[in-house]
N, C-alpha and C positions, 0 to 999 in steps of 0.2 A: 906776185908775192910767192915765196917758197915757205911751206910749212912742214914741220916734222910731226908725224902722227904716231910716233913710237915704234913703228916697224919700217920706217923709211921716210921718204920725203915725197911731197907732191907740190906741183905748181898750182896756184890759184889764179884764174884769169877773171878780172872784173872789167868789163868794157867801160870806157870813159863816159858813155852815155847812161851807164847803169850805176853811177855813183862812186867810181874808183877814187876820186879825190876825197870824198867823205870817209871812206874806209882808211885811206892813207893817213888822214888826220886823227883817227881814233885808235889806231893799232900801233902798239910799240913792240919792240923786240922782246921776246920771252913772254908775251901775253898768251893766255890760254883762250882759244876761240872755239865757237860753234860756227861751222860753215855749211850752208845749205846750197847745193848746186848739182849740176849734171856732171857725172864722172865720165871722162873720155880720155883718149890718148892723143897727145900732140907731139910730133916729131919723136916718137918712141918713148915718151915719158907720160906718167900719170898726170892728169890735169883735172881740176874741178872748175867748171865754168859757172860763175855766179850771175844771176839775173838782176839783183838789186842790192844796194848797200845794206839794206835791212836784213839780208840773208847772211850777214857776218855779224856775230854777236861776241863781244868780249865778256868772258865769264870770270 
């Protein structure tokens, strides 16, 4: 998933065994989200790695 945080964009990676299907079903385009995860770099781009679907909250 790609997100815009106001100063650019970041990719969010949720492994399938961490509930990516749950997140996919609850998030819609233009939703505002709180995302908790580890920030890293993947292929030169900012990425947030989420451990659990409960770490993505629609606000």
